[in-house]
N, C-alpha and C positions, 0 to 999 in steps of 0.2 A: 295275358297270364294274370290269374287272380292272386292276391296277396297270400292266400292260403296255401296256394299251390307252390309259390316261391318259397314260403316258410318250410314246407315239407321238404322240398329239395335241398334247403339249407341245413335242416336237421339230420337228414338221412346219414351224411358222412360221420357225424357224431355218434349216431346209433352203431354204425358199421365199426367205428374205431372201438367203442366200448365191448362189442361182440369180439373182435380180434384180440382185444386185451384179455377177456375172459378165457378164450381158447389158449393164449399164451400162458396165462397164469394156471390153468389147468394142466398143460403139458409140463410146466415147471414143477407143479406139485407132484405129478406122476414120476417124473425124474428124480425128484428129491427123495420119494418113497423107495424107488428101486436103488438108487445110489446109497441111501442110508443102510439099507438091509446088507448090500455088498460091503460097503466100508466098514460098518460097525461089526457085522458078523465075521467077515473074512479078515479084515485087519485089526479088529478091535480098537480103533481109534475114533474119536469125534462123536462118541456117544452122547455127551452133554450137549452138543451143538445139534446134531443131525435128529435126535431123538427128543428133543424139548417139546414139551406139550405147547409151549408158547407159539412155536412156529406153525403147529397145526391150528390153533385157535385163530392166530392172525390170518392165516390162509383162508380158513373158513368165513371169517368176517369179510375179508376182501371178495372172496368168490361170492358171497351173498349180496354184498352191496353192488357189485358189478352185474350180477345176474337180475337183481331186482330193478335196477335202472334199464339196462339194455333189453332184457328179455320181457320184463314187465312192460316197458315202453312198447316194445315190438308188438306184444300181445294186444295192448290196447289199440294199436295203430292198424294192424293187419288182421285182427280178430281171429287169429289161429291159436288155438290151445295148446297144440302139441309142443311146440318149444318150451312153453312155460311149464308144462307137466313133466317134461323129460328133465328139465333143469332142476326143478323142485325135488324129483326123486333123487337126483344125483346129490344135492344139498343134504337130503335126509341121510344118505349113506355117509357122506362126509361127517355129519353131525354124529352119526352112529360110531364112526371110527374114534371119536374123541371119547366115547363111553367105555371103550375096551382097552385092555392092557396094551402097551407098546409091543409090537412084534408083527408077526405075519398077518394076524387077523386084522390088525389095524391098517397095515398096508393094503390089503385085499379090499377092504371096505372104501379106503381112501381112493384107490385106483378106479374102482367101480364108479365111486361117486364123481371123481373128476372127469371121467370119461363121458358120464351121462351130462355133466354140466357143459362140457365142451360140445357135445352133441346138440344139446339145447341152443347154444350160440351159433352153431353151425346152422341149424334148421331156421333160426331167427334170421340170419343173413340171407337165406335163400328166400324167405319171405318179403324181405326188404327189396330184393332185386325184381320181385313182379310188380 
């Protein structure tokens, strides 16, 4: 077995972990949006924490970094554009959510965005396995 082949086999688990981390982060973000709406609207508590713009900015930065490394790396490796395009579209929705006022519009944009980013990671994982 060539050295390049061994290197690829050693790197694939790292890419897979990054994609799985991206999926987990996306799920946590979507859950945060839904819980925030219910807790803040229904119970009137936690608004300063749950609706803090800093949480959304940090989440967007983390999602962007993980997607850039995992999906960008995957796209270079397997030469499939679809995971990259889907994830970047999702990151665009997430960025758009930062531009609107806190509330249902922001939650909808964020949930669409994290769903697309997560789908991009799933597509990337499928191409790794091939």
